[in-house]
Each structure stands twice: as C-alpha cells, then as structure tokens.
C-alpha positions, 0 to 999 in steps of 0.5 A, spaced: 515 930 374 508 931 379 506 938 376 509 935 369 503 929 369 498 935 373 499 938 367 498 933 362 492 930 366 490 938 365 491 939 358 487 932 357 481 933 360 482 939 357 482 936 351 476 932 351 471 938 354 473 940 347 471 935 343 464 934 347 462 941 345 464 941 339 459 933 339 453 938 343 453 943 338 454 938 331 448 934 335 443 941 336 445 943 328 443 935 326 436 937 330 434 942 325 430 948 324 425 950 330 419 954 329 414 956 334 407 958 333 403 961 339 394 962 339 389 958 343 387 952 343 383 949 339 383 942 340 387 936 344 388 930 343 393 925 345 396 925 338 395 933 335 394 940 338 389 944 334 392 952 335 389 957 332 395 963 329 390 969 326 385 966 322 388 959 320 388 953 325 394 950 325 394 941 326 400 939 330 402 933 331 406 931 338 408 924 341 407 920 348 414 923 349 413 931 347 414 937 353 408 940 355 407 944 362 402 947 364 394 945 363 394 944 355 387 944 354 381 948 350 382 954 350 389 956 353 394 960 350 401 957 348 407 956 344 409 950 341 416 949 339 416 944 332 420 943 326 420 940 319 422 934 318 421 931 311 417 925 310 418 923 303 420 926 296 418 925 289 424 929 284 422 928 277 426 930 271 425 938 270 422 939 263 428 942 258 427 947 254 
C-alpha cells in the first residue's frame, strides 16, 4: 500500500511540474520578442538611454526596474535588450476599388 501511495504522489508531483513548466513557457511567449542594440552611450538619464548604432541614434526609454549591470555612463559600450509594444493603434477603412 505504501508503494502505491508513493507512486501516486510521484505522478501528481510530475504532473504539477509539467503544468508549471507549461505556464512558464506561455508567460515567456507573452512577453514578446526581444531585440538588442549595441553601441556607445551618447546620453543617459533616469528615463532614457541614447545609443549610437552606425550613423543612427537610438533613444530607448527605461524604467526604474530596468536591470543595469556595470558602470552605465556616456561613452560606455553597451548592449541594450528591449521589446516593442504598441501604445496605440488607429485603424482606418481601406479605400475600395
């Protein structure tokens, strides 16, 4: 009887682990695609960071929760990971031919 109980507990634990792994995978996919830009920092404030990428200047918003490792300052070479999220969408009817 003890062996049967142990087997049932193991199966339940395995099922719980599979469900948890599935939920984690789903939440990661909801976060959206991650992109990155690398280059020297042109300016940095509490809310933005500007990175030079080739001839373009990339201004990226950042929040107090943004994880920063190393000494972030003007001139530092950085790699910024970011996601793109729509703030607003305005749809219009297409012209019929």
